[in-house]
C-alpha positions in Angstrom: 0.0 0.1 -0.1 2.9 2.2 0.5 4.2 1.8 -2.9 0.7 2.6 -4.4 0.5 5.8 -2.3 3.9 7.1 -3.4 3.2 6.2 -7.0 -0.2 8.1 -6.8 1.5 11.3 -5.4 4.0 11.3 -7.9 1.4 11.1 -10.7 -0.5 14.1 -9.3 2.6 16.2 -9.1 3.3 15.3 -12.9 -0.1 16.2 -13.7 0.2 19.6 -12.0 3.5 20.3 -13.8 1.9 19.3 -17.2 -0.8 21.7 -16.5 1.4 24.6 -15.6 3.6 24.1 -18.7 0.4 23.8 -20.9 -0.7 27.2 -19.5 2.8 28.9 -20.1 2.8 27.6 -23.6 -0.7 28.9 -24.4 0.3 32.3 -23.1 3.1 32.4 -25.3 1.2 31.3 -28.5 -1.8 33.8 -27.9 -1.5 36.6 -30.4 -1.3 40.4 -29.3 -4.6 41.2 -30.9 -6.2 39.0 -28.5 -4.7 40.7 -25.4 -6.2 44.0 -26.4 -9.7 42.6 -26.5 -9.5 41.2 -22.9 -9.3 44.6 -21.4 -12.6 46.1 -20.4 -12.5 49.9 -20.7 -14.3 52.0 -18.1 -15.6 55.5 -18.4 -13.2 56.7 -15.7 -9.9 55.6 -17.4 -8.6 58.6 -19.7 -7.6 58.0 -23.1 -4.0 58.7 -22.4 -3.8 55.8 -19.7 -1.3 53.2 -20.4 -3.0 49.8 -21.4 -3.1 47.0 -18.9 -0.3 44.8 -19.2 -1.3 41.1 -19.5 -0.3 38.5 -17.0 3.3 37.2 -17.7 5.5 34.6 -16.4 6.8 36.9 -13.6 3.2 37.8 -12.5 2.3 34.3 -12.4 5.5 33.4 -10.5 4.8 36.2 -8.1 1.3 35.0 -7.6 2.6 31.5 -6.8 5.6 32.5 -4.9 4.9 35.7 -3.3 7.9 35.5 -0.8 10.4 35.1 -3.6 9.0 37.3 -6.3 7.9 40.5 -4.3 10.5 42.9 -5.7 8.2 44.4 -8.5 9.9 46.2 -11.4 13.5 46.9 -11.3 14.5 50.5 -10.4 15.8 52.7 -13.1 19.4 53.3 -13.2 20.4 57.1 -12.9 21.9 58.5 -16.0 25.8 58.4 -16.0 26.0 62.1 -16.9 24.4 63.2 -13.6 27.3 64.3 -11.3 27.3 62.5 -7.9 27.2 65.0 -4.8 29.2 64.1 -1.8 29.9 66.1 1.5 33.3 67.4 1.9 34.6 66.5 5.5 37.1 68.8 7.2 39.7 68.2 10.0 40.8 70.4 12.6 44.5 70.4 13.1 46.8 72.4 15.4 50.2 73.7 14.0 53.0 75.6 15.8 55.9 77.3 13.8 59.3 77.0 15.6 61.8 79.8 14.9 64.8 77.6 14.2 65.7 73.9 13.7 65.2 72.3 17.0 64.3 68.9 18.4 62.3 70.2 21.5 59.0 71.9 21.8 59.1 75.7 22.5 59.8 76.8 26.0 57.8 80.2 25.8 55.0 80.1 23.1 54.1 83.7 24.1 57.3 85.0 22.5 56.5 83.2 19.3 52.8 84.3 19.5 53.9 87.9 19.4 56.3 87.3 16.4 53.5 86.0 14.4 54.7 82.4 14.9 53.5 79.9 17.5 50.3 77.8 17.7 47.4 78.2 15.2 44.2 76.0 14.6 43.8 75.2 10.9 40.8 73.4 8.9 41.8 71.1 6.2 40.1 68.9 3.8 40.5 65.1 4.6 41.7 64.6 1.1 44.4 67.0 1.0 47.8 66.5 -0.7 51.2 67.8 -0.1 50.7 70.7 -2.4 47.4 72.0 -0.6 49.0 71.6 2.8 51.9 73.7 1.8 49.6 76.4 0.4 47.4 76.5 3.5 50.5 76.8 5.9 52.0 79.5 3.6 48.8 81.4 3.9 48.4 81.0 7.6 52.1 81.8 8.4 53.2 84.7 6.0 56.7 84.3 7.5 57.2 81.0 5.8 56.7 82.5 2.4 60.3 83.9 2.4 61.8 80.9 4.2 64.6 79.2 2.4 66.0 75.8 2.9 62.9 73.9 3.4 60.9 72.8 6.4 59.7 69.8 8.3 56.8 68.7 10.3 57.4 67.0 13.8 55.4 65.9 16.7 55.8 65.6 20.4 55.2 62.8 22.7 52.7 63.0 25.5 53.3 65.0 28.8 53.7 68.5 29.8 56.6 70.9 29.8 59.2 71.1 27.1 59.4 67.7 25.3 61.4 66.1 22.5 60.1 66.0 18.9 60.3 63.4 16.3 59.7 64.0 12.4 56.4 62.9 10.9 56.6 60.2 8.3 56.4 61.1 4.6 55.6 59.1 1.5 56.6 59.4 -2.0 54.3 62.4 -2.6 55.1 64.1 0.7 52.8 64.9 3.6 49.1 63.7 3.2 46.0 64.1 5.2 46.2 60.6 6.5 49.7 61.2 7.9 48.5 64.5 9.6 45.5 63.0 11.1 47.1 59.8 12.3 50.1 61.8 13.8 48.1 64.5 15.5 45.7 61.8 17.2 42.9 63.3 15.1 43.9 67.0 15.8 44.4 66.5 19.6 48.1 67.0 19.5 50.1 69.8 18.2 52.2 69.6 14.8 55.2 71.4 15.0 56.7 73.1 11.7 60.6 73.4 11.9 62.7 75.4 9.5 65.8 73.3 8.5 68.4 75.9 7.5 67.1 79.4 8.3 66.2 81.0 11.5 63.0 83.1 11.7 63.2 86.5 13.3 61.1 86.4 16.8 61.0 90.2 17.0 57.3 91.3 18.0 55.3 92.3 15.1 52.9 95.4 15.1 49.4 94.8 15.8 48.3 95.4 12.3 50.6 92.8 10.6 49.3 90.3 8.1 49.9 87.5 10.6 47.2 89.0 13.0 44.7 89.9 10.1 42.3 87.0 11.0 42.5 87.3 14.6 39.6 89.1 16.5 40.4 92.6 17.8 39.5 94.4 20.8 40.3 98.2 21.9 42.7 98.8 24.6 41.1 101.1 27.2 44.3 102.9 27.9 45.8 103.9 24.5 42.6 103.1 22.2 44.3 100.9 19.7 42.9 97.8 18.2 44.8 94.8 19.6 44.5 91.1 18.6 42.4 89.3 21.3 45.2 86.7 22.0 47.8 89.3 22.4 45.8 91.9 24.7 47.2 90.4 27.8 50.8 91.0 26.8 49.9 94.7 25.6 48.4 95.4 29.0 51.7 94.9 30.7 53.4 97.4 28.5 50.7 99.8 28.0 50.3 102.0 31.2 50.5 105.4 32.3 53.9 107.0 31.6 54.4 108.9 34.8 57.9 110.1 33.6 56.5 111.7 30.5 53.8 113.3 32.5 56.1 114.8 35.0 58.4 116.2 32.3 55.5 117.7 30.5 54.3 119.2 33.9 57.9 120.5 34.6 58.0 122.4 31.2 54.4 123.9 31.7 54.9 125.1 35.0 58.4 126.2 35.0 58.4 127.8 31.4 55.1 129.6 31.8 54.5 130.2 35.6 52.6 133.5 35.0 50.1 132.0 32.8 49.5 128.9 34.6 49.3 130.0 38.3 45.9 131.5 38.0 44.5 128.2 36.5 45.8 126.1 39.3 43.5 125.3 42.0 46.1 124.2 44.4 49.7 124.5 44.2 52.3 123.2 46.2 56.3 123.5 46.3 58.7 120.6 46.0 60.8 120.5 49.4 64.0 119.6 47.4 64.3 121.7 44.3 61.7 124.4 45.3 59.6 124.4 42.1 55.9 124.6 42.3 53.6 121.8 41.0 50.0 120.9 41.2 49.1 119.2 44.5 48.2 116.1 42.5 51.6 115.5 41.2 53.9 116.8 43.9 54.5 113.5 45.4 55.3 111.8 42.2 57.8 114.6 41.3 59.4 114.5 44.8 60.0 110.9 44.3 62.0 111.2 41.2 63.5 114.6 42.5 64.7 112.9 45.5 66.4 110.1 43.4 68.2 112.6 41.4 69.4 114.6 44.5 70.5 111.5 46.3 72.5 110.6 43.1 74.1 114.1 42.8 75.3 113.6 46.5 76.5 110.0 46.1 78.5 110.7 42.9 80.2 113.8 44.1 81.4 112.7 47.5 82.0 109.0 47.3 85.3 108.2 48.8 88.3 106.8 46.7 88.2 103.6 48.5 85.0 102.7 46.9 86.7 102.4 43.4 89.4 100.0 44.4 89.1 96.5 42.8 89.4 94.7 46.0 86.6 96.5 47.8 83.7 94.4 49.0 80.6 94.5 47.0 78.7 95.6 50.1 80.5 98.9 50.2 79.5 99.7 46.6 76.8 102.5 46.5 73.6 100.5 45.8 71.4 103.3 45.1 68.2 102.3 42.9 68.7 103.6 39.3 65.2 103.5 38.0 65.9 106.5 35.9 69.2 108.5 34.9 69.9 111.6 36.9 69.6 114.9 34.7 71.4 117.1 37.3 74.7 115.4 37.6 77.7 117.8 36.7 80.7 115.6 37.2 82.8 114.5 34.2 82.4 110.8 33.6 86.2 110.3 34.2 86.0 111.9 37.5 83.1 109.8 38.8 83.8 106.8 41.0 83.7 103.5 39.1 80.6 102.3 40.6 78.7 105.5 39.6 79.6 105.9 36.0 77.2 105.4 33.3 76.8 102.0 31.9 78.4 101.4 28.4 76.1 100.3 25.7 78.2 97.3 24.9 76.3 94.4 26.2 79.5 92.2 26.8 81.5 94.9 28.5 80.9 93.2 32.0 82.7 90.2 30.8 85.9 91.9 30.4 86.0 93.5 33.9 88.6 91.6 36.1 87.1 92.2 39.3 84.1 89.8 40.0 82.4 92.4 42.3 82.7 95.1 39.7 81.6 92.9 36.9 78.3 91.7 38.7 77.6 95.4 39.6 78.3 96.5 36.0 76.0 93.7 34.8 73.1 94.7 36.9 73.4 98.4 36.2 73.4 97.5 32.5 70.0 95.7 32.8 68.6 98.6 34.7 69.6 101.0 31.9 68.2 98.9 29.3 64.9 98.8 30.9 64.6 102.2 32.5 62.1 103.2 29.7 59.6 100.4 30.5 56.5 100.4 32.6 57.3 100.4 36.3 56.7 97.3 38.3 54.5 98.6 41.4 53.4 97.0 44.5 51.4 98.2 47.5 51.8 96.9 50.9 49.3 97.6 53.7 51.4 97.9 56.9 48.1 97.7 58.8 47.4 93.9 57.8 48.6 91.3 59.7 52.0 89.5 58.9 50.3 86.6 57.0 48.3 89.0 54.9 51.5 91.0 53.8 53.2 87.9 53.1 50.5 86.6 50.8 50.7 90.1 49.1 54.4 89.6 48.5 53.9 86.0 47.2 51.3 87.0 44.7 53.7 89.6 43.4 56.5 87.3 42.9 54.2 84.6 41.5 53.3 86.3 38.4 55.0 84.7 35.2 56.6 86.4 32.2 57.8 89.6 34.4 60.8 91.4 33.4 62.4 91.9 36.9 65.0 94.5 35.7 62.0 96.9 34.9 61.9 100.2 37.1 60.4 99.3 40.6 58.2 101.2 42.9 56.9 100.0 46.3 54.4 101.8 48.3 53.4 101.2 52.0 49.8 101.8 52.5 49.4 103.5 55.8 52.7 105.2 55.7 53.6 108.5 54.1 57.0 107.7 53.1 57.9 107.6 49.2 60.8 107.2 47.2 64.0 104.8 47.2 63.8 104.3 51.0 60.5 102.5 50.5 61.9 100.3 47.8 64.9 99.4 49.9 62.7 98.7 52.9 60.5 96.3 50.8 63.4 94.4 49.2 65.0 94.1 52.7 61.6 92.6 54.1 61.4 90.2 51.3 65.0 88.9 51.7 64.7 88.7 55.4 61.7 86.4 55.2 63.6 84.3 52.4 66.5 83.9 54.8 64.6 83.2 58.1 61.3 82.0 56.8 57.6 83.1 56.1 54.9 83.1 58.8 52.3 81.5 56.4 52.0 78.0 57.2 52.2 75.4 54.3 51.5 72.4 56.6 54.9 72.7 58.5 53.0 73.6 61.8 55.6 76.4 62.5 56.0 78.7 59.7 57.6 78.0 56.3 61.4 77.9 55.8 62.6 77.7 52.2 66.2 77.1 52.9 67.3 74.9 55.9 70.5 73.9 57.6 73.4 75.5 59.3 75.0 78.9 58.1 77.0 78.6 55.0 75.6 75.2 54.4 71.8 75.8 53.5 69.9 73.7 51.1 66.5 74.0 49.6 63.7 72.4 51.8 62.6 68.9 50.9 59.1 69.8 51.5 56.9 68.5 48.6 54.2 71.0 49.4 56.5 74.0 48.6 57.6 72.3 45.5 54.0 71.7 44.4 53.3 75.4 45.0 56.4 76.6 43.1 57.8 78.2 46.1 61.4 77.9 44.9 60.6 79.5 41.5 59.3 82.4 43.4 62.5 82.2 45.6 64.7 82.6 42.6 62.6 85.6 41.3 63.1 87.4 44.8 66.7 86.9 44.8 67.1 88.2 41.2 64.9 91.1 41.7 66.8 92.2 44.9 70.3 91.8 43.1 69.3 93.7 40.0 68.1 96.5 42.1 71.1 96.5 44.5 69.5 94.9 47.6 70.3 92.3 50.1 71.5 89.0 49.0 70.7 85.4 50.2 73.7 84.3 52.4 75.1 81.0 53.5 74.2 78.6 50.6 76.0 75.4 50.6 78.8 74.8 48.1 77.2 71.9 46.8 74.0 73.8 45.8 76.3 76.4 44.3 78.1 73.8 42.2 74.8 72.5 40.8 73.6 76.1 40.2 76.6 76.6 38.1 76.0 73.7 35.7 77.8 70.9 37.6 76.4 67.5 38.4 75.5 66.1 41.9 78.1 63.3 41.3 80.9 65.7 41.1 79.8 68.0 43.9 81.9 68.0 47.2 79.5 67.3 50.1 80.1 67.5 53.6 78.3 66.2 56.8 77.6 69.8 57.6 75.3 70.1 54.4 72.9 67.6 55.5 70.0 69.5 57.1 68.0 66.8 58.7 69.3 66.2 62.2 67.9 62.4 62.3 69.7 61.5 59.1 73.0 63.4 60.0 73.3 61.5 63.2 72.5 58.2 61.3 75.5 59.0 58.9 77.8 60.5 61.3 79.5 57.1 62.5 80.6 56.5 58.9 83.0 59.6 59.4 84.9 58.1 62.2 88.6 57.2 61.9 89.7 56.5 58.1 92.6 54.6 59.3 90.8 51.5 60.1 90.0 49.3 57.0 87.0 47.5 58.9 85.4 50.7 59.8 81.9 48.9 59.9 82.9 46.6 62.5 83.5 49.6 64.8 79.7 50.6 64.6 77.5 49.3 67.2 74.6 46.9 66.1 72.1 49.6 66.6 74.3 52.2 64.5 74.7 49.4 61.7 71.0 48.8 61.7 70.1 52.3 61.4 72.5 52.7 58.4 71.2 49.7 56.7 67.7 50.8 57.3 68.5 54.3 55.8 70.2 52.6 52.9 67.3 50.2 52.1 64.9 53.3 52.3 66.9 55.0 49.4 67.4 51.8 47.4 71.0 51.4 48.3 72.7 48.3 49.4 73.3 47.7 53.0 76.8 48.4 54.7 79.6 46.0 54.2 83.4 46.1 54.7 84.1 47.0 51.2 81.5 49.5 50.3 81.8 51.9 53.2 83.4 54.9 51.2 80.8 54.4 48.3 77.8 54.1 50.4 78.8 57.2 52.5 79.1 59.2 49.3 75.8 58.0 47.9 74.0 58.7 51.4 75.2 62.1 51.4 74.5 62.8 47.9 70.9 61.8 48.1 70.5 63.5 51.4 71.7 66.8 50.0 70.9 66.9 46.4 68.8 64.0 45.5 65.8 64.5 47.8 65.5 68.0 46.6 66.2 67.7 43.0 62.9 69.2 41.9 63.4 72.2 44.3 66.8 72.8 42.7 65.3 72.6 39.3 62.6 75.3 40.3 65.2 77.5 41.8 67.4 77.5 38.8 64.2 78.4 36.7 63.6 81.4 38.9 67.0 82.7 38.7 67.0 82.4 34.9 63.8 84.5 34.7 65.4 87.2 36.8 68.4 87.1 34.5 70.9 86.0 37.3 71.8 82.5 35.8 73.2 84.0 32.6 75.6 86.1 34.8 76.8 82.9 36.9 77.1 80.7 33.8 79.3 83.3 32.1 81.2 84.5 35.1 81.3 81.7 37.8 83.7 83.8 39.8 80.7 86.3 40.5 79.0 83.7 42.6 80.0 85.1 45.8 78.7 88.4 44.6 75.3 87.1 44.4 75.4 84.4 47.0 77.9 85.7 49.6 79.1 83.7 52.7 77.5 84.1 56.1 80.7 86.0 57.1 80.7 88.4 54.0 77.2 89.6 55.2 78.4 90.4 58.6 78.0 94.0 59.6 81.0 95.5 61.5 81.0 98.9 63.3 84.2 99.8 61.5 82.3 99.4 58.1 79.5 101.5 59.0 81.7 104.2 60.4 83.7 104.5 57.3 80.3 105.1 55.4 79.2 107.9 57.6 79.4 111.5 56.6 79.7 113.4 59.9 77.9 116.9 60.5 79.9 119.9 59.6 81.8 121.8 62.4 80.1 125.1 61.4 77.3 124.7 63.8 74.1 126.7 63.8 74.1 128.2 67.3 74.6 131.8 66.2 72.0 131.9 63.6 68.9 132.1 65.5 67.6 128.5 64.2 65.9 126.6 67.0 67.2 123.2 65.5 70.9 124.2 66.0 73.3 122.6 68.6 76.6 123.6 69.7 79.7 121.6 68.7 80.0 120.2 72.1 76.5 118.7 72.1 77.0 117.4 68.5 80.3 115.7 69.6 78.5 114.2 72.7 75.6 112.7 70.6 78.1 111.6 67.8 80.2 109.7 70.7 77.1 108.1 71.8 76.3 107.0 68.3 80.0 105.4 68.0 79.7 103.6 71.5 76.4 102.3 70.7 77.9 100.9 67.3 80.7 99.0 69.2 78.8 97.6 71.8 75.6 96.2 70.4 75.2 92.8 68.5 75.5 92.1 65.0 71.6 91.9 64.6 71.3 95.2 66.3 73.7 96.7 63.9 71.9 95.4 60.9 68.6 96.9 62.3 70.3 100.2 62.8 71.6 100.2 59.1 68.2 99.2 57.9 66.3 102.0 60.2 69.0 104.5 58.7 69.0 103.7 54.8 66.1 101.0 54.5 68.1 97.9 54.3 70.9 96.2 55.9 73.7 97.1 53.4 75.9 100.0 54.5 75.7 102.8 51.7 77.8 105.6 50.7 77.3 109.1 52.4 75.3 107.8 55.2 74.4 111.2 56.9 73.6 112.0 60.6 72.6 115.3 62.2 71.6 116.4 65.6 67.8 117.8 65.8 65.5 119.1 68.1 63.2 116.1 68.4 61.7 113.6 71.0 63.0 110.5 69.5 65.4 109.4 66.8 64.2 109.5 63.3 65.3 108.7 59.8 64.8 109.6 56.1 65.8 106.6 54.3 65.5 107.9 51.1 68.3 110.5 51.7 70.2 108.3 54.1 69.6 110.6 57.1 69.6 109.7 60.7 68.3 112.3 63.0 69.3 112.1 66.5 67.9 114.3 69.4 70.4 116.5 71.2 68.9 116.6 74.7 70.6 113.3 75.9 72.8 113.6 79.0 73.6 110.0 79.4 74.6 107.1 77.1 72.2 104.6 78.9 69.2 106.9 77.9 70.4 107.3 74.3 70.9 103.6 73.8 67.6 102.5 75.2 65.7 105.1 73.1 67.8 104.2 70.0 67.2 100.3 70.5 63.4 100.8 70.7 63.3 102.9 67.5 65.4 100.5 65.3 63.1 97.7 66.4 60.2 99.3 64.7 61.4 98.5 61.0 58.9 96.1 60.2 55.9 97.7 61.9 56.2 101.3 61.1 59.1 102.0 58.6 61.2 103.2 61.4 58.8 105.7 62.8 57.1 105.7 66.3 
């Protein structure tokens, strides 16, 4: 029965296939005329309608197998002459034009930006070739149009700071968009353009140059000029109120036409120095500059001959702040002392001076003369605030980057009427005193902040990581350089090992002693290794506790333990890491601050001037003999017969001067420094320190004129010394005034 069922099923299939084939054959053999008669026209079909197509094989196959034949008619292919429209894709890349052939990223992009170089963001087509890339770069950087010798594209590895660059790969056709996109990480990294054979000028361009044509511009509120927006922050620093020009114009207006201007002035005041009349609004500014010229006249006309000797200490050189040249000096140049002569225009003249002290002094005066026409650096310190707030103001002042510290400097004490160079000297003395002895601001040290620690003549930078993270040692370098350039106090007592590294030496070649170790615990741990060198088995002379402490310290610093053969090597490496290894980051920041303040070029060119910048502790000591040599004593003429109430007889003057000599010879070194600071504004004795006897209640001083005024009513030395000690102790709180 199974065979009969299968044969019947096969027969049915064959019958269906025959019927289908017959149907297909009949459709093919039917004439076309009969196809038109099958259509039944209706009234709603227009005459222009297409005739109904007869059923075809495709229709039958679609009816039988709808899932396989449901595509309908084929889509018409678009004509080949119709252009295909595709969207153009752009990529955003960052380029930076370097001024010369170098394998490092630029250190200061601000200089490059002002010169028309630097970093730019450029949009390029994703299919550009080498020719199009060159065209776009020449259009964006006009200085590349005259560049000869070719250029190269480089990239830098990840990280921050100045990094090493590597060239971009090139194909047979040069640079392509694919290379730029992959090398810049889709535009995230900067591509550097490096000239191969020529050096591009980095002189700042005028603001209307072609390099800045595409930049948005904004008007400066001071001068009204249109400044490119990326450069306006640099323009603000150099565009300020020119006080010198205003004073010169005021001098000419008031002096040349006094009769015409007198009636127009609401309030007129006289300068206490030159006697000329000025508007009350500007008399304070004029008195400041007039006082500086007056002090220069006195110092240049009466300096002792000993000041010009080559062997004189740099502390004896007149250290007046030369913020502008004196126009009233009448001495010929050849008659002036060497320290007060005008600086020569030759930039390298200081290198040929034999004396290191005079070379350093010439170097700083040369920079002051170069920058005398630039805007003045100004700082206002409120003496009514507490010490921490004052220190915060000082730190903020020296934290500002891109400052030319050789520019003229003006400090003002809010709450004190003092003006002139004396205030500048007082400010620099305060800064260097805090740098030497520590700030009150607490950075987590629980008892103030000491940037340099250790014993005298062996000071090293603090190993505090908090200070390094806050870049305190960059500010320390700026403070030292700023004070040096303006003739102020120096930082004394640095370790010779630190000075060796600052001069370009390596830590491995530095001479380090046990006194250079500032940490007392580490010093006591290493001290047993300094015992008698005669014994070859020195490690056997150590106790078990001492050897365990040395081994623990060595293992903590990734050094091997102490053995009989490595004692000398281990001692040297322990000292090197304790003095120079733990504060390598601090030393790097310190060198950066010195470089920004123009000190490091002097030390690198003239290493013999290092003691002029960083003197030993003994060189900074202030003796009574040194101070007495710088004092200009009162004239013997006296004023007892001229009717002046302030005049005293010669006997009274001699008695008071004797008290002053006795005071200098009996007080301590610290009190002597306080006296000099009370007298001239800082701890450095200066030429022509004047003293006079006046009718007053307490001793006072005029630091701008280096004048000490002592009352003449004292009958005993004890009363004189008590009053003078109390007065000189008020330097930090009231600028020497009670």
